[in-house]
N, C-alpha and C positions, 0 to 999 in steps of 0.2 A: 771291521775292529779299530780304527784309528780314530774314528770322530768320536768314538766312545772314551776313546782316550784324551783328546782332548775338552771333549764335555766335562770329564773326569778332573781334568786340571783345572777347570774353574772353581768348581766343586771344593775341592782341596782348598784353594785361598780362601773359600766362601767360610768352609767351617774354620779355619785360622783368625777370620776377620770377627766371626761371628764368637764364639766360644773359646779362643786361643788356645786351642789342641785339637786334635782330631786327627785332622787332615792332612800332615806328616805321613801318618802311620799309613796314610793309603799311596803314598806316592810311589814307592816303591814295589808294590803289588800294579799298578797301573801299567808302572815302565815295564814290568818282564809281563803280563798277559796281554796288552794290550797295544804294547808298541814292539817286543820281543826284545827288550833289552837285556843283555846277560845280566844275572844278578849282580854280580859284583861292580859292573861297574853302574847300575840300576842304584847301587848305593851311592856312588859318586857324585852319579846326576841329583838324589834326590835331596842331596849334601846344598846343591845349588840351587834348584827348586825352592826348597825350604828357606833359606838363609835371604835368600835376593828377593822374595814375593814377601816375607815377613817384615822388608824395610818399610812398608806402605804401612805396616799396621803397629811398628812402634812410632813412625811418624806420627801421626793421629793422638795415640797414646802421650807421649812427649807436648805434644800441645795442650792436652786436657791435665799436664802434670802431673801425672798417677804412676811413672818411673821411680821406685826407690834405689838408687843410686847404691847405698850401703849394703843389700840382699843381692845385689846385681853383682857385684866385687865378692862377696864371702860365697855366695852358691856359685855364682856366673865363672870365677878364675879356676876353679877344681873343674867343674863341669867341662870348661875347654881343654884344660890339661889331659880328661879322661877322653875324650874324644880325640886327642891327639895320639895317646897310649896305644888305644884302640885301632886307630888306622895306620899307624907307623908299625907297631909290633904285633898287637895281638890277632889284628885278621894275616898278617901274613906268616905267621905259624900255625896256622891251620891248615894241613895237609892235603893236597887233590883231593884225597879220599882218605876214608878210614870206616872202622867199624864202631857204630853207634848199640851195636848188641852181637853177643856171638857170631850169629847169622845173618846181621843186614849190615849191608856196605854202602855208605852215602859218599856222593860226593862233597866238596866244598859246595856249590851252586845251592846243593838238597839243603845244606845244614842251613847256610844263611834265610835260604826260607820257611823253613823248619821254626827255626829261633824267631825268623819275623812273625810268622802266624800266631806262635805262641804269645808273643810281645802284643801283636794285636785282641787274641783272646784279653790279655789280663787287660788290656788298655780298653774294650768295648764293657767287660762288665766294671769297671770302676766307672764308667760315664754310664751306664744302665741301674748299678745298687747302689753309687755314691749318693750319699746324702748330702745336702745343703749344710754347709756349714755356718753357722748362725755369727754375727758379728756382733762383738761385744764392745759398745761404745765406751771408746777413748781407750782401748787395749793397746798397748804399745807394743811393736814389731818386737823379736825375740832374735837376736843374732847371734850365734855360738858354730862351735867345733862340729855337732852335731849337723848344720846345714852345709858345711863342706863337704862331709864325708860324705852323705846321701848324695852333693852336687858331684863327685868326683866319681861314685857308683853311675848314677844317672848320666854324665859324658860316655863311661867305657861302653854301657848297652847302648846305645842311643848310637854311637861312634861306629859300632858292627855291623848296625844295620841301614844307617844314615837316616834316621827320624830328627824330628826336631825334638820329640819327647816333653811337649807341653804335657799330656797326660800324667808324665810323672811330677814334673816342676810344678806346675799349679799345687796339686795337694801338698806338697812339702813345703811349699812358700805357704798355704792356709795355712795348714795344721802346724809345722815347725816353728816358721818365721812369723807366726802369726798375724800375717798380712788379710787387709781387707781385699774380697775378690777381685775387682776390678785393678789394684796394684800389682795383685799377683798375677794376674791376667799381662797386663804391660809391661811387667819385668820380664815374666816367661817367654816374651815375643822378643825381648831386648837379647834374651841370655839364647833364644832358639837362632836370632839374627846371627850373631857374632862367633859361636861357636860352628855353626854351620859352615859359615863361610872361611874359619879356621882349616876344618876338616877339609871341606871343598880343595883351599889351596894346595894342601900338605900331598893331595893324590895326583895335581896335576902334573907334578915331578915323573910318573909311572904308569898314568892312563892317555889315550887318546879319546878327546872330546870330537863328538858332531856339533858344534856349536850353530849352525843354522837350528837343529831342530831343539837341542835344548834352550835357548832363546825364547822360542816360539811358544815352551810349555813354562819358562818363566814368564812370560808375558803375561800368557791367559790366567795364573796364578795371583800374578799380581792386581788382574784385574778383578779376581775373584776375592782377593781379601778387602779392595777397596769397596766392593761391594758389601761382603761382610760385616767392614766396618759401618758402613751406611746402616742395615740392616739392624744390628745390633740396637739401635736405638729403639727400635719398634718391636722387635720380637720379642719372644721369649726364652734367653737361652737356654734354660733348664728344660725345657722341653723338649728343645731342639738338639741339645745334647742326649737326652736317652732315647730318641729317635736316631740319631747318628752312631749311637753307640751300637744300636739293632743291626744297622747296615754291617757296621766294622765286623759283627760276631759272626753273621754268616759269610762275608769275605772270607773271617780265619778257619771257618769250618772247611769252605770250600777248599781252601791253600793245603790246611792239612789234610785231604783226601786226596786231590791231586797227588802229593807229595806221596802221599804210601799207597795209594793203590792205582794210580796211572803212570 
């Protein structure tokens, strides 16, 4: 099954390069189910994989002058703080096992996978049902406290599960920040890169990393994102996003079934 994991690592990068989101939501399931990595350690590895591989996408968008530095600061700084709080305090506060219902005991690993599957389900529905936001000519970006609050919440949520969070960041920047889609994707990749690497750096204090394995996945995901950047110029991103959404939806259902019934 490992060869499927390596193939999926490339697809994760391609998704990030094409639509700026989605791929990172599969990183933890790929690590857990195809490489048999412990769920908690998988969230740490995911932060590194997503953070490093996204650098290629950021460089490409930087050359195109698509980064909005102001929105990166307003949304990104609280998001980074949220990741720090989640990795430093919230994850460690979760007990090894606890009851979610009167007679249903789950472990910390089970909880992380259930939480992740729920997040995947929300992400999939967003990609499948989300409507294309029409850009208004000459519309100015909106910067304010709402973006800061949403950024903090997004950082906490994605910090717990080790995802990049592009599926949350992009809609926030488009709907609340009034950014054009291309600028939202570019700024999202930058935010994902910084906060993921900050989260991974913090985890290095208390985890043992298999660097050979981790670097192999990082290289494959990076090759994927470079490929995705190239394909982005020729393929219909909206159709690809919906197709990828159906795939993520099926994966989330499989994980939920596995956690409850197997």
